C-alpha positions in Angstrom: 0.0 0.0 0.0 1.5 3.4 -0.9 2.3 5.9 1.8 0.4 9.1 2.1 3.2 11.1 0.3 3.4 8.7 -2.6 1.1 9.1 -5.6 0.0 6.1 -7.6 2.1 5.8 -10.8 4.9 7.8 -9.5 8.4 6.6 -10.3 9.5 4.5 -7.4 13.2 5.3 -7.7 12.6 9.0 -7.7 10.2 8.9 -4.7 12.7 6.7 -2.8 15.8 8.9 -3.4 14.5 12.5 -3.5 14.0 14.5 -0.3 10.6 16.1 0.2 9.2 18.5 2.8 7.5 15.7 4.6 10.4 13.3 4.2 13.6 15.3 4.3 15.6 12.0 4.6 14.8 10.0 1.5 13.4 6.5 2.0 16.3 4.9 0.3 18.8 6.5 2.7 16.7 5.5 5.8 16.5 2.0 4.4 20.2 1.7 3.8 21.0 2.6 7.4 18.1 1.1 9.4 17.1 -2.1 7.5 20.4 -3.9 7.7 22.0 -5.5 10.8 25.5 -4.0 10.7 24.4 -0.4 10.0 21.6 -0.6 12.6 23.9 -2.0 15.2 26.4 0.8 14.5 23.6 3.3 14.9 22.7 1.9 18.2 26.3 1.8 19.4 26.6 5.5 18.3 23.5 6.2 20.4 25.1 4.6 23.4 28.3 6.5 23.1 26.5 9.8 22.5 24.3 9.1 25.5 27.4 8.5 27.8 29.0 11.7 26.5 25.8 13.6 27.1 25.5 12.3 30.7 29.1 13.3 31.3 28.2 16.9 30.5 25.4 16.9 33.1 27.0 14.6 35.8 28.7 17.4 37.8 25.4 19.3 38.3 22.9 16.3 38.6 23.4 16.0 42.4 21.5 19.3 42.8 18.5 18.1 40.8 15.9 15.7 42.3 16.4 12.2 41.0 12.9 11.9 39.5 13.6 15.0 37.4 16.7 13.7 35.8 15.0 12.6 32.6 13.7 16.1 32.2 16.9 17.7 33.2 19.3 15.8 31.0 17.7 16.9 27.7 20.0 15.6 25.0 20.7 12.2 26.8 16.9 11.7 27.1 16.5 12.4 23.4 19.2 9.9 22.5 17.8 7.2 24.9 14.3 7.6 23.2 16.0 7.4 19.8 17.8 4.2 20.8 14.6 2.7 22.0 12.8 3.7 18.8 15.6 2.2 16.6 15.6 -1.0 18.7 12.1 -1.8 17.6 13.6 -2.4 14.1 15.7 -5.3 15.3 13.0 -8.0 14.8 12.4 -6.9 11.2 15.9 -6.7 9.9 16.3 -7.0 6.1 12.7 -6.1 5.6 11.5 -2.7 4.2 10.8 -0.1 6.9 7.2 0.1 5.7 6.7 -3.4 7.0 7.6 -2.5 10.5 4.8 -3.3 12.9 2.8 -0.4 14.4 0.6 -0.1 17.4 -0.4 2.5 19.9 2.5 2.1 22.4 5.0 2.2 19.5 3.3 5.3 18.1 3.8 7.1 21.5 7.5 5.9 21.6 8.3 7.0 18.0 6.5 10.4 18.6 8.4 11.1 21.8 11.7 10.2 20.1 11.0 12.5 17.2 10.0 15.5 19.2 12.9 15.2 21.6 15.4 14.8 18.9 14.1 17.8 16.9 13.7 20.1 19.8 17.0 19.5 21.4 18.9 19.0 18.2 17.9 22.6 17.3 18.1 24.0 20.8 21.8 23.5 21.1 22.5 25.5 17.9 20.3 28.3 19.3 21.8 28.3 22.8 25.5 28.2 21.7 24.9 30.9 19.2 23.1 33.2 21.6 26.5 34.4 22.9 28.9 32.9 20.3 32.0 34.6 21.7 31.7 32.2 24.7 31.8 29.1 22.5 32.9 29.9 18.9 36.5 29.3 17.9 38.9 27.0 16.2 41.1 25.8 19.0 40.9 22.3 20.4 38.3 23.2 23.0 36.0 25.0 20.6 36.3 22.1 18.0 34.5 20.0 20.6 32.5 22.4 22.7 31.1 24.3 19.6 31.5 22.5 16.3 31.4 19.0 17.6 28.4 19.6 19.8 26.4 21.5 17.2 27.3 19.0 14.5 26.3 16.0 16.6 23.0 17.6 17.6 22.0 18.4 14.1 22.3 14.7 13.5 19.6 14.3 16.0 17.2 16.0 13.5 18.4 13.7 10.7 17.6 10.7 12.9 14.2 12.1 13.7 13.5 12.5 10.0 14.5 8.9 9.5 12.0 7.7 12.1 9.2 9.1 9.9 9.7 6.1 7.5 8.7 3.5 10.1 6.9 5.4 12.9 3.3 6.5 13.2 1.6 8.9 15.5 -1.8 9.6 17.1 -3.6 12.7 18.5 -3.0 11.3 21.9 0.7 10.8 21.3 1.0 14.4 20.0 -0.9 15.8 22.9 1.1 14.0 25.5 4.3 14.9 23.8 3.5 18.6 23.9 2.5 18.3 27.6 5.8 16.6 28.5 7.9 19.0 26.5 6.3 22.0 28.2 6.7 20.3 31.6 10.4 19.9 30.6 10.5 23.7 29.9 9.0 24.4 33.4 11.6 22.2 35.0 14.4 23.9 33.1 13.4 27.6 33.5 10.6 27.6 36.1 12.6 25.5 38.6 16.0 26.7 37.4 17.2 23.2 36.3 18.2 24.2 32.9 21.3 22.7 31.0 24.6 24.2 32.1 25.5 27.2 30.0 28.3 29.7 30.1 25.8 32.5 30.5 22.5 33.2 32.2 19.6 32.2 29.9 17.7 35.4 30.4 14.4 35.6 28.5 15.4 34.8 24.9 16.6 31.2 25.5 13.5 30.1 27.6 11.2 31.7 25.0 13.0 29.9 22.1 12.8 26.7 24.1 9.1 26.9 24.5 8.7 27.8 20.8 10.7 24.7 19.9 8.3 22.6 21.9 5.5 23.8 19.7 7.6 23.5 16.6 8.6 19.9 17.2 5.1 18.8 17.9 3.8 20.7 14.9 6.3 19.0 12.7 5.4 15.6 14.1 1.7 16.3 13.4 2.4 17.3 9.9 5.2 14.8 8.9 4.1 11.6 10.6 1.7 9.3 9.0 -1.3 8.6 11.4 -1.8 5.2 13.0 -4.5 3.3 11.1 -7.5 2.2 13.1 -6.6 -1.5 12.5 -3.2 -0.9 14.0 -4.3 0.6 17.3 -5.2 -2.7 18.8 
């Protein structure tokens, strides 16, 4: 059965290899990385390494944050953990097209959570580090990691989110809960003061941009995801 963004009679090769607004990562690209054992395992290993590096960034300040709030405080590691869980659901269907990946309501929630967290915090880092670029930008060894490395790795979050569109589905409930959790995350960050460590005070612009990204991420999910079919909700 063709997906919503494929028209009957369209050229299969073109639709599979050409980026579109709803599928910025072409289907063929997503298939090449996520449908085969070695590349999928490498993606999961990369998620594990990135998760550990992300936790290391937060570990010195985590003691001051209530334990139950850690998943909301450690923004990027939480995004990577959700991405790893989402990608792990592909392991039982290796060497099969992503379109044949099973879908149900719990999986729709998982894939939606992974998408919105990846998009929001993939973009948030670029905004936060460029709010006061003199504190981060440079070409010395420190800046290569603390600016270029971090921004580059976080923009890959967005690419992974767009790949999830090829096998994930969403529902109105998943979108609503996602928005609620992202806004709760914003309250924890800037209402309670448990925001990610920065080299400057966030002021008003960064919190406002963070809330805007919450709505943007959920809005993209609502537009780009295919909806879970009624027969798949059981």
